[in-house]
DRENDOLUM-339974 format. One record per residue: residue number from 1; residue in three letters; chain; y, z, x of N, C-alpha, C, CB in turn. Coordinates in Angstrom, 1 decimal. Glycine has a CB too. Layout:
DRENDOLUM-339974
NODE   n res chain   n_c2   n_c3   n_c1  ca_c2  ca_c3  ca_c1   c_c2   c_c3   c_c1  cb_c2  cb_c3  cb_c1
NODE NUM Ala     A      Y      Z      X      Y      Z      X      Y      Z      X      Y      Z      X
...
This chain:
DRENDOLUM-339974
NODE   n res chain   n_c2   n_c3   n_c1  ca_c2  ca_c3  ca_c1   c_c2   c_c3   c_c1  cb_c2  cb_c3  cb_c1
NODE   1 Unk     A  114.2   86.4   80.4  113.3   85.5   79.6  112.3   86.3   78.9  112.7   84.4   80.4
NODE   2 Unk     A  111.9   86.0   77.7  110.8   86.7   77.0  109.5   86.6   77.7  110.7   86.2   75.6
NODE   3 Unk     A  108.7   87.6   77.6  107.4   87.7   78.2  106.6   86.4   77.9  106.7   88.9   77.9
NODE   4 Unk     A  106.6   86.0   76.6  105.8   84.9   76.2  106.1   83.6   77.0  106.0   84.6   74.7
NODE   5 Unk     A  107.3   83.5   77.6  107.7   82.3   78.3  107.4   82.4   79.8  109.1   81.9   78.0
NODE   6 Unk     A  106.9   83.5   80.2  106.6   83.7   81.6  105.5   82.6   82.0  106.0   85.1   81.9
NODE   7 Unk     A  105.8   81.9   83.1  104.9   80.8   83.5  104.2   81.3   84.8  105.7   79.5   83.8
NODE   8 Unk     A  102.9   81.2   84.7  102.0   81.6   85.9  101.5   80.3   86.5  100.8   82.5   85.4
NODE   9 Unk     A  101.4   80.3   87.8  100.8   79.2   88.6   99.5   79.7   89.1  101.8   78.7   89.7
NODE  10 Unk     A   98.4   79.1   88.5   97.1   79.5   88.9   96.6   78.6   90.1   96.1   79.4   87.7
NODE  11 Unk     A   96.1   79.3   91.1   95.7   78.6   92.3   94.2   78.9   92.4   96.4   79.2   93.6
NODE  12 Unk     A   93.4   77.8   92.8   92.0   78.0   93.0   91.5   77.1   94.1   91.2   77.7   91.7
NODE  13 Unk     A   91.1   77.8   95.2   90.5   77.1   96.3   89.0   77.4   96.2   91.1   77.5   97.7
NODE  14 Unk     A   88.2   76.4   96.5   86.8   76.6   96.7   86.6   76.5   98.2   85.9   75.5   95.9
NODE  15 Unk     A   85.8   77.4   98.8   85.6   77.4  100.2   84.2   77.1  100.6   86.0   78.8  100.8
NODE  16 Unk     A   84.1   76.4  101.7   82.7   76.1  102.3   82.1   77.4  102.9   82.8   75.0  103.4
NODE  17 Unk     A   83.0   78.2  103.5   82.6   79.4  104.1   83.8   80.4  104.2   82.0   79.1  105.5
NODE  18 Unk     A   83.5   81.6  104.0   84.5   82.6  104.2   84.0   83.7  105.2   85.0   83.3  102.9
NODE  19 Unk     A   84.9   84.3  105.9   84.6   85.3  106.9   85.5   86.5  106.7   84.5   84.8  108.3
NODE  20 Unk     A   85.5   87.4  107.7   86.4   88.6  107.5   87.8   88.2  107.6   86.1   89.5  108.7
NODE  21 Unk     A   88.2   87.1  108.3   89.6   86.7  108.4   89.9   85.2  108.3   90.1   87.2  109.8
NODE  22 Unk     A   88.9   84.5  107.6   89.1   83.1  107.4   88.4   82.6  106.2   88.7   82.3  108.6
NODE  23 Unk     A   88.9   81.6  105.6   88.3   80.8  104.5   88.5   79.4  104.8   88.8   81.3  103.1
NODE  24 Unk     A   87.5   78.5  104.7   87.6   77.1  105.0   87.5   76.3  103.7   86.6   76.6  106.1
NODE  25 Unk     A   88.6   75.7  103.2   88.6   75.1  101.9   87.9   73.8  101.8   90.0   74.9  101.5
NODE  26 Unk     A   87.3   73.6  100.6   86.7   72.3  100.3   87.4   71.6   99.1   85.2   72.4  100.1
NODE  27 Unk     A   88.1   72.4   98.3   88.8   72.0   97.1   90.0   72.9   96.8   87.8   71.9   95.9
NODE  28 Unk     A   91.0   72.3   96.2   92.1   73.1   95.8   92.6   72.5   94.4   93.3   73.1   96.8
NODE  29 Unk     A   92.9   73.4   93.5   93.4   73.0   92.2   94.6   74.0   91.8   92.3   73.1   91.1
NODE  30 Unk     A   95.6   73.4   91.2   96.7   74.2   90.7   97.0   73.9   89.3   98.0   73.9   91.6
NODE  31 Unk     A   97.2   74.9   88.5   97.5   74.7   87.0   98.6   75.7   86.6   96.2   74.9   86.2
NODE  32 Unk     A   99.2   75.4   85.5  100.3   76.3   85.0   99.8   76.9   83.7  101.6   75.6   84.9
NODE  33 Unk     A  100.2   78.1   83.4   99.8   78.8   82.2  100.9   79.7   81.7   98.5   79.7   82.5
NODE  34 Unk     A  101.1   79.7   80.4  102.1   80.7   79.8  101.4   81.4   78.6  103.4   80.0   79.4
NODE  35 Unk     A  101.9   82.6   78.3  101.3   83.3   77.2  101.6   82.6   75.9  101.9   84.7   77.1
NODE  36 Unk     A  102.7   81.9   75.8  103.0   81.2   74.6  102.2   79.9   74.5  104.5   80.9   74.5
NODE  37 Unk     A  102.1   79.1   75.5  101.6   77.8   75.5  100.2   77.6   76.0  102.4   76.8   76.2
NODE  38 Unk     A   99.6   78.7   76.6   98.3   78.6   77.2   98.4   77.7   78.4   97.2   78.0   76.2
NODE  39 Unk     A   97.4   76.9   78.7   97.5   76.0   79.8   98.4   74.9   79.5   96.1   75.4   80.2
NODE  40 Unk     A   99.3   74.6   80.5  100.4   73.7   80.3  100.0   72.3   80.8  101.7   74.2   80.9
NODE  41 Unk     A   99.3   71.6   80.1   98.8   70.3   80.5   97.6   70.4   81.4   99.9   69.6   81.3
NODE  42 Unk     A   97.2   69.3   82.0   96.1   69.3   82.9   96.5   70.0   84.2   95.6   67.8   83.2
NODE  43 Unk     A   95.5   70.2   85.1   95.9   70.7   86.4   97.0   69.9   87.0   94.7   70.8   87.4
NODE  44 Unk     A   98.0   70.5   87.5   99.1   69.7   88.1   98.8   69.2   89.5  100.4   70.6   88.1
NODE  45 Unk     A   97.7   69.7   90.1   97.4   69.3   91.4   95.9   69.5   91.6   98.2   69.9   92.5
NODE  46 Unk     A   95.2   68.6   92.2   93.8   68.7   92.5   93.5   67.8   93.7   92.9   68.4   91.3
NODE  47 Unk     A   92.7   68.4   94.7   92.3   67.6   95.8   91.0   68.2   96.4   93.4   67.5   96.9
NODE  48 Unk     A   90.2   67.4   96.9   89.1   67.8   97.8   89.6   67.9   99.2   87.8   66.9   97.7
NODE  49 Unk     A   89.2   68.9  100.0   89.7   69.1  101.3   88.5   69.1  102.3   90.5   70.4  101.4
NODE  50 Unk     A   88.7   68.4  103.4   87.7   68.4  104.5   87.9   69.7  105.3   87.7   67.1  105.4
NODE  51 Unk     A   87.0   70.6  105.4   87.2   71.9  106.0   87.2   71.8  107.5   86.2   72.9  105.5
NODE  52 Unk     A   87.0   70.6  108.1   86.9   70.5  109.5   85.5   70.6  109.9   87.7   71.6  110.2
NODE  53 Unk     A   85.2   70.4  111.2   83.9   70.5  111.7   83.5   72.0  111.9   83.7   69.7  113.1
NODE  54 Unk     A   82.5   72.4  111.2   82.1   73.8  111.3   81.3   74.1  112.5   81.3   74.2  110.0
NODE  55 Unk     A   81.6   75.2  113.2   80.7   75.6  114.3   79.3   75.7  113.9   81.2   77.0  114.9
NODE  56 Unk     A   78.4   75.3  114.7   76.9   75.3  114.3   76.4   76.6  113.7   76.1   75.0  115.6
NODE  57 Unk     A   76.8   77.8  114.1   76.3   79.0  113.5   76.8   79.1  112.0   76.8   80.2  114.2
NODE  58 Unk     A   77.8   78.4  111.6   78.3   78.5  110.2   77.7   77.4  109.3   79.8   78.4  110.2
NODE  59 Unk     A   77.0   76.4  109.9   76.6   75.3  109.0   75.6   75.8  108.0   75.9   74.2  109.9
NODE  60 Unk     A   74.6   76.5  108.4   73.6   77.0  107.4   74.2   77.9  106.3   72.4   77.7  108.1
NODE  61 Unk     A   75.0   78.9  106.7   75.7   79.7  105.6   76.5   78.8  104.7   76.5   80.8  106.2
NODE  62 Unk     A   77.2   77.8  105.2   78.1   76.9  104.4   77.2   76.1  103.5   78.9   76.0  105.3
NODE  63 Unk     A   76.0   75.7  103.9   75.1   75.0  103.0   74.7   75.9  101.9   73.9   74.4  103.8
NODE  64 Unk     A   74.4   77.1  102.2   74.0   78.1  101.1   75.1   78.3  100.1   73.6   79.4  101.8
NODE  65 Unk     A   76.4   78.5  100.6   77.5   78.7   99.7   77.8   77.5   98.9   78.7   79.0  100.6
NODE  66 Unk     A   77.8   76.3   99.4   78.1   75.1   98.6   77.0   74.6   97.8   78.6   74.0   99.6
NODE  67 Unk     A   75.8   74.9   98.1   74.7   74.4   97.3   73.8   75.4   96.6   73.9   73.5   98.2
NODE  68 Unk     A   73.9   76.7   96.9   72.9   77.6   96.4   73.5   78.8   95.6   72.1   78.1   97.5
NODE  69 Unk     A   74.5   79.5   96.0   74.8   80.8   95.5   76.3   81.0   95.1   74.5   81.8   96.5
NODE  70 Unk     A   76.7   80.8   93.9   76.4   79.7   93.0   76.9   78.4   93.6   77.0   80.0   91.6
NODE  71 Unk     A   76.3   77.4   93.3   76.7   76.1   94.0   78.0   75.6   93.5   75.6   75.1   93.8
NODE  72 Unk     A   78.9   75.2   94.4   80.1   74.6   94.0   79.8   73.1   93.9   81.2   74.8   95.1
NODE  73 Unk     A   78.7   72.6   94.6   78.4   71.2   94.5   79.3   70.3   95.4   78.3   70.7   93.1
NODE  74 Unk     A   80.2   71.0   96.1   81.1   70.2   97.0   80.6   70.2   98.4   82.6   70.9   96.9
NODE  75 Unk     A   80.2   69.0   98.9   79.7   68.9  100.3   80.9   69.3  101.2   79.2   67.5  100.6
NODE  76 Unk     A   80.5   69.9  102.3   81.5   70.3  103.3   81.5   69.3  104.5   81.3   71.7  103.9
NODE  77 Unk     A   80.7   68.3  104.4   80.7   67.2  105.4   80.1   65.9  104.8   79.8   67.6  106.7
NODE  78 Unk     A   80.5   64.8  105.4   80.1   63.5  104.9   80.4   63.3  103.4   78.6   63.3  105.1
NODE  79 Unk     A   81.6   63.7  103.0   82.1   63.6  101.6   83.3   62.7  101.6   82.4   65.0  101.0
NODE  80 Unk     A   83.2   61.5  101.1   84.3   60.5  101.2   85.5   60.9  100.4   83.8   59.2  100.6
NODE  81 Unk     A   85.4   61.7   99.4   86.6   62.1   98.6   87.4   63.3   99.3   86.2   62.6   97.3
NODE  82 Unk     A   86.8   63.9  100.3   87.5   65.0  101.0   88.6   64.5  101.9   86.5   65.8  101.9
NODE  83 Unk     A   89.8   65.0  101.7   91.0   64.5  102.4   91.1   65.2  103.8   92.2   64.8  101.5
NODE  84 Unk     A   91.6   64.4  104.7   91.8   64.9  106.1   93.3   64.7  106.4   90.9   64.2  107.1
NODE  85 Unk     A   94.1   64.2  105.5   95.5   64.0  105.7   96.2   65.3  105.4   96.1   62.8  104.9
NODE  86 Unk     A   96.0   66.3  106.2   96.5   67.6  105.9   98.0   67.7  105.7   96.1   68.6  107.0
NODE  87 Unk     A   98.8   67.0  106.5  100.2   67.1  106.4  100.7   66.5  105.0  100.9   66.3  107.5
NODE  88 Unk     A  100.0   65.4  104.6  100.4   64.9  103.2   99.9   65.8  102.1   99.7   63.5  103.1
NODE  89 Unk     A   98.7   66.4  102.3   98.2   67.3  101.3   99.1   68.5  101.2   96.7   67.7  101.7
NODE  90 Unk     A   99.5   69.1  102.3  100.4   70.2  102.3  101.7   69.8  101.6  100.7   70.7  103.8
NODE  91 Unk     A  102.3   68.7  101.9  103.5   68.2  101.2  103.4   68.1   99.7  104.0   66.9  101.8
NODE  92 Unk     A  102.2   67.6   99.3  101.9   67.5   97.9  101.8   68.9   97.2  100.7   66.7   97.6
NODE  93 Unk     A  101.2   69.8   97.9  101.1   71.2   97.4  102.5   71.8   97.2  100.2   72.1   98.3
NODE  94 Unk     A  103.3   71.7   98.3  104.7   72.2   98.2  105.5   71.6   97.0  105.4   71.9   99.5
NODE  95 Unk     A  105.2   70.3   96.8  105.9   69.7   95.6  105.4   70.2   94.3  105.8   68.2   95.7
NODE  96 Unk     A  104.1   70.5   94.2  103.4   70.9   93.0  103.7   72.3   92.6  101.9   70.7   93.1
NODE  97 Unk     A  104.0   73.1   93.6  104.2   74.6   93.4  105.7   74.9   93.7  103.3   75.5   94.3
NODE  98 Unk     A  106.5   75.0   92.6  107.9   75.3   92.9  108.2   76.6   93.6  108.7   75.2   91.5
NODE  99 Unk     A  109.3   76.7   94.4  109.6   77.9   95.1  109.8   79.0   94.0  110.9   77.8   95.9
NODE 100 Unk     A  109.3   80.2   94.3  109.5   81.3   93.4  108.4   81.4   92.3  110.8   81.3   92.8
NODE 101 Unk     A  107.4   80.5   92.4  106.4   80.5   91.4  105.6   81.9   91.4  105.4   79.4   91.6
NODE 102 Unk     A  105.2   82.3   90.3  104.4   83.5   90.1  102.9   83.1   90.3  104.6   84.2   88.7
NODE 103 Unk     A  102.3   83.3   91.5  101.0   82.8   91.9   99.9   83.8   91.5  100.9   82.4   93.4
NODE 104 Unk     A   98.9   83.3   90.8   97.8   84.1   90.4   96.5   83.4   90.8   97.9   84.3   88.8
NODE 105 Unk     A   95.5   84.2   91.2   94.2   83.6   91.6   93.1   84.6   91.4   94.2   83.2   93.1
NODE 106 Unk     A   91.8   84.1   91.4   90.7   84.9   91.3   90.3   85.7   92.5   89.5   84.1   90.8
NODE 107 Unk     A   90.7   85.2   93.7   90.4   85.8   95.0   91.6   85.6   95.9   89.1   85.2   95.6
NODE 108 Unk     A   92.7   86.4   95.7   93.9   86.2   96.4   93.8   86.2   97.9   94.9   87.3   96.1
NODE 109 Unk     A   92.9   87.0   98.5   92.8   87.0  100.0   92.3   85.7  100.5   91.8   88.2  100.4
NODE 110 Unk     A   91.2   85.2   99.8   90.7   83.9  100.2   91.7   82.8  100.0   89.4   83.6   99.4
NODE 111 Unk     A   92.4   82.8   98.9   93.4   81.8   98.6   94.5   81.8   99.7   94.1   82.0   97.2
NODE 112 Unk     A   95.0   83.0  100.1   96.0   83.1  101.1   95.5   82.6  102.5   96.5   84.6  101.3
NODE 113 Unk     A   94.2   82.9  102.8   93.6   82.3  104.0   93.5   80.8  104.0   92.2   83.0  104.2
NODE 114 Unk     A   93.2   80.3  102.8   93.1   78.8  102.7   94.5   78.2  102.8   92.5   78.4  101.3
NODE 115 Unk     A   95.5   78.8  102.2   96.9   78.3  102.4   97.2   78.3  103.9   97.9   79.1  101.6
NODE 116 Unk     A   96.9   79.4  104.6   97.3   79.6  106.0   96.5   78.5  106.8   96.9   81.0  106.5
NODE 117 Unk     A   95.3   78.3  106.5   94.4   77.3  107.3   95.1   75.9  107.1   93.0   77.3  106.8
NODE 118 Unk     A   95.4   75.6  105.8   95.9   74.2  105.5   97.3   74.1  106.2   96.0   74.0  104.0
NODE 119 Unk     A   98.2   75.1  106.1   99.5   75.0  106.8   99.3   74.8  108.3  100.3   76.3  106.5
NODE 120 Unk     A   98.4   75.5  108.9   98.2   75.3  110.3   97.7   73.9  110.6   97.2   76.3  110.9
NODE 121 Unk     A   96.8   73.3  109.8   96.3   72.0  110.0   97.3   70.9  109.8   95.1   71.7  109.1
NODE 122 Unk     A   98.3   71.3  108.9   99.3   70.3  108.5  100.5   70.4  109.6   99.9   70.6  107.1
NODE 123 Unk     A  100.4   71.4  110.5  101.5   71.5  111.4  102.8   72.1  110.8  101.8   70.2  112.1
NODE 124 Unk     A  102.6   72.8  109.7  103.8   73.3  108.9  104.4   74.4  109.8  103.4   73.9  107.5
NODE 125 Unk     A  105.8   74.4  109.8  106.5   75.5  110.5  106.5   76.8  109.7  107.9   75.0  110.9
NODE 126 Unk     A  106.3   76.7  108.4  106.4   77.8  107.6  105.4   77.7  106.4  107.9   78.0  107.0
NODE 127 Unk     A  104.9   78.9  106.0  104.0   78.9  104.8  104.7   79.8  103.8  102.6   79.5  105.2
NODE 128 Unk     A  105.2   79.2  102.7  105.9   80.0  101.7  105.0   80.8  100.8  106.8   79.1  100.8
NODE 129 Unk     A  103.7   80.5  100.9  102.7   81.2  100.0  102.2   82.5  100.6  101.5   80.3   99.6
NODE 130 Unk     A  102.9   83.6  100.4  102.5   84.8  101.1  102.1   85.9  100.1  103.7   85.3  101.9
NODE 131 Unk     A  102.4   85.7   98.8  102.0   86.7   97.8  101.3   85.9   96.6  103.2   87.4   97.2
NODE 132 Unk     A  100.0   86.4   96.4   99.2   85.9   95.3   98.7   87.1   94.6   98.1   84.9   95.7
NODE 133 Unk     A   98.8   87.1   93.2   98.3   88.3   92.5   96.9   87.9   91.9   99.3   88.6   91.3
NODE 134 Unk     A   96.1   88.9   91.8   94.8   88.8   91.3   94.9   88.8   89.7   93.8   89.9   91.8
NODE 135 Unk     A   94.3   87.7   89.1   94.4   87.7   87.7   93.7   88.8   86.9   93.9   86.3   87.2
NODE 136 Unk     A   92.8   89.4   87.6   92.1   90.6   87.0   93.1   91.7   86.8   90.9   91.0   87.9
NODE 137 Unk     A   94.1   91.8   87.7   95.1   92.8   87.6   96.3   92.4   86.6   95.7   93.2   88.9
NODE 138 Unk     A   96.6   91.1   86.7   97.8   90.6   86.0   97.6   90.5   84.5   98.2   89.3   86.6
NODE 139 Unk     A   96.5   89.9   84.1   96.3   89.6   82.6   96.3   90.9   81.8   95.0   88.8   82.4
NODE 140 Unk     A   95.6   92.0   82.2   95.6   93.2   81.4   97.1   93.8   81.3   94.7   94.3   82.0
NODE 141 Unk     A   97.8   93.7   82.4   99.2   94.2   82.5  100.0   93.3   81.5   99.8   94.1   83.9
NODE 142 Unk     A   99.9   92.0   81.5  100.6   91.2   80.5  100.2   91.5   79.1  100.4   89.7   80.9
NODE 143 Unk     A   98.9   91.7   78.9   98.5   92.1   77.5   99.1   93.4   77.1   97.0   92.1   77.4
NODE 144 Unk     A   99.2   94.3   78.0   99.8   95.6   77.6  101.3   95.5   77.3   99.6   96.7   78.8
NODE 145 Unk     A  102.0   94.7   78.2  103.4   94.5   77.9  103.7   93.7   76.6  104.0   93.7   79.1
NODE 146 Unk     A  102.7   92.9   76.2  102.8   92.1   75.0  102.4   92.9   73.8  102.0   90.9   75.1
NODE 147 Unk     A  101.9   94.2   74.0  101.6   95.1   72.9  100.2   95.0   72.4  102.5   94.8   71.8
NODE 148 Unk     A   99.3   94.3   73.2   97.9   94.3   72.8   97.2   95.6   73.1   97.1   93.1   73.5
NODE 149 Unk     A   96.1   95.9   72.4   95.4   97.2   72.7   95.0   97.3   74.2   94.1   97.3   71.8
NODE 150 Unk     A   94.8   98.5   74.6   94.4   98.8   76.0   93.2   98.0   76.5   94.1  100.3   76.2
NODE 151 Unk     A   92.2   97.9   75.6   91.0   97.1   76.0   90.8   96.1   74.9   89.7   98.0   76.1
NODE 152 Unk     A   90.8   94.8   75.3   90.6   93.7   74.4   89.1   93.5   74.3   91.3   92.5   74.9
NODE 153 Unk     A   88.6   93.1   73.2   87.2   92.8   73.0   87.0   91.3   73.4   86.7   93.0   71.6
NODE 154 Unk     A   85.7   90.9   73.6   85.3   89.6   73.9   85.9   88.6   72.9   83.8   89.4   74.1
NODE 155 Unk     A   86.0   89.0   71.6   86.4   88.2   70.5   87.9   87.9   70.6   86.1   88.8   69.2
NODE 156 Unk     A   88.7   88.8   71.3   90.1   88.7   71.4   90.4   87.6   72.5   90.8   90.0   71.8
């Protein structure tokens, strides 16, 4: 298939708190993008996620992350829109992201940790999301393959 028709699946989790080996999600969004068509419709999936009850030592850092630096504005507790039906949420994500999708994100490590956290909460026997590429690496490569100059200006 021509490069222009390559379809990327963009994943974005917002997290209440991240640590060396964990990220606790508060929101997930999935969108599709192609070089030819740009964003393909609205996000194909979006949900607020309840990150569970945070251990007391993590509450203040989570408040700083969600409200101060830079604020996501997504509360990590007492938020009526946050879903706790993790099995249903997981099933909807599996339906929204076709097998073999080329997954791209701004922070692949955190996204993979959020997928793992959600799969565990959903009781999933398997997590198919094991490879996510950083868009900072992917987009310049695609531009080069498409014949654009090595460095694109802000105007491009």
